[in-house]
PLY file of the C-alpha trace (Angstrom):
ply
format ascii 1.0
element vertex 90
property float x
property float y
property float z
element edge 89
property int vertex1
property int vertex2
end_header
0.18 0.15 -0.04
1.40 3.43 -0.80
-0.06 6.60 0.07
0.90 10.26 -0.77
-0.51 13.01 1.41
0.32 16.46 -0.54
-0.31 20.02 0.93
1.14 23.35 0.16
3.93 22.94 2.65
4.32 19.30 3.23
4.94 15.87 1.24
4.10 12.39 3.45
5.27 9.33 1.35
4.21 5.96 3.29
5.00 2.98 1.83
3.25 0.01 3.95
5.64 -3.16 3.53
2.98 -6.05 3.72
5.56 -8.77 4.22
7.67 -7.24 6.90
4.74 -5.28 8.46
6.95 -2.10 8.18
6.04 1.42 7.10
8.33 3.91 5.49
7.29 7.97 6.14
9.22 10.77 4.40
8.30 14.40 5.96
9.39 17.70 4.62
9.94 20.16 7.27
11.19 23.29 8.16
14.50 22.99 9.43
13.61 24.93 12.90
11.30 22.08 13.49
13.32 19.24 12.20
15.90 19.02 14.60
13.02 18.53 17.74
10.69 16.29 15.72
14.10 14.12 14.96
14.90 13.86 18.62
11.41 12.59 19.64
11.79 10.03 16.92
15.16 8.68 18.07
13.66 8.12 21.27
11.60 5.76 20.32
12.87 2.36 19.95
11.38 0.80 16.95
11.94 3.91 14.81
14.75 3.64 12.28
15.61 7.24 10.78
17.05 7.25 7.06
18.78 10.02 5.58
18.28 10.54 1.94
20.23 11.90 -0.97
20.08 15.50 -2.10
19.39 13.90 -5.46
16.49 12.02 -4.24
14.88 14.87 -2.21
15.01 17.04 -5.93
13.30 14.14 -7.36
10.61 13.87 -4.08
10.25 17.95 -4.27
10.09 17.38 -8.56
7.47 14.60 -7.90
5.28 17.05 -5.51
5.34 19.69 -8.02
4.05 17.49 -10.77
1.52 16.00 -8.54
0.14 19.35 -7.57
-0.22 20.46 -10.80
-1.99 17.42 -12.03
-4.36 17.97 -9.13
-4.93 22.04 -10.17
-5.56 20.78 -13.66
-8.11 18.24 -12.57
-9.62 21.45 -10.38
-9.71 23.32 -13.62
-7.35 26.09 -12.26
-4.74 25.78 -15.04
-4.10 23.99 -18.23
-1.69 21.47 -19.19
-0.20 21.41 -22.35
-1.28 18.86 -24.92
1.40 16.22 -26.43
1.57 17.76 -29.64
2.62 21.02 -27.98
5.50 19.29 -26.05
6.42 17.47 -29.21
6.48 21.31 -30.97
8.73 22.30 -28.33
11.73 19.71 -28.82
0 1
1 2
2 3
3 4
4 5
5 6
6 7
7 8
8 9
9 10
10 11
11 12
12 13
13 14
14 15
15 16
16 17
17 18
18 19
19 20
20 21
21 22
22 23
23 24
24 25
25 26
26 27
27 28
28 29
29 30
30 31
31 32
32 33
33 34
34 35
35 36
36 37
37 38
38 39
39 40
40 41
41 42
42 43
43 44
44 45
45 46
46 47
47 48
48 49
49 50
50 51
51 52
52 53
53 54
54 55
55 56
56 57
57 58
58 59
59 60
60 61
61 62
62 63
63 64
64 65
65 66
66 67
67 68
68 69
69 70
70 71
71 72
72 73
73 74
74 75
75 76
76 77
77 78
78 79
79 80
80 81
81 82
82 83
83 84
84 85
85 86
86 87
87 88
88 89
């Protein structure tokens, strides 16, 4: 099961592995709040904290932006380019 929760200021990605009964969570937090939250999470014995690479963080941010655009397009707030327009740009 994969769940992506998007809002204007945060990205939460949950991935539940049925075979191991584990879930991965990625949070996008302001720097001034991250340190205190990490300390709380580290104090919980069953929580494993993993740092992701800058490239993966960039990819996730770009993915979030793309999903935000799709959501806005479905709401009729923006119009996406057609495939023909994209090919013409090449």
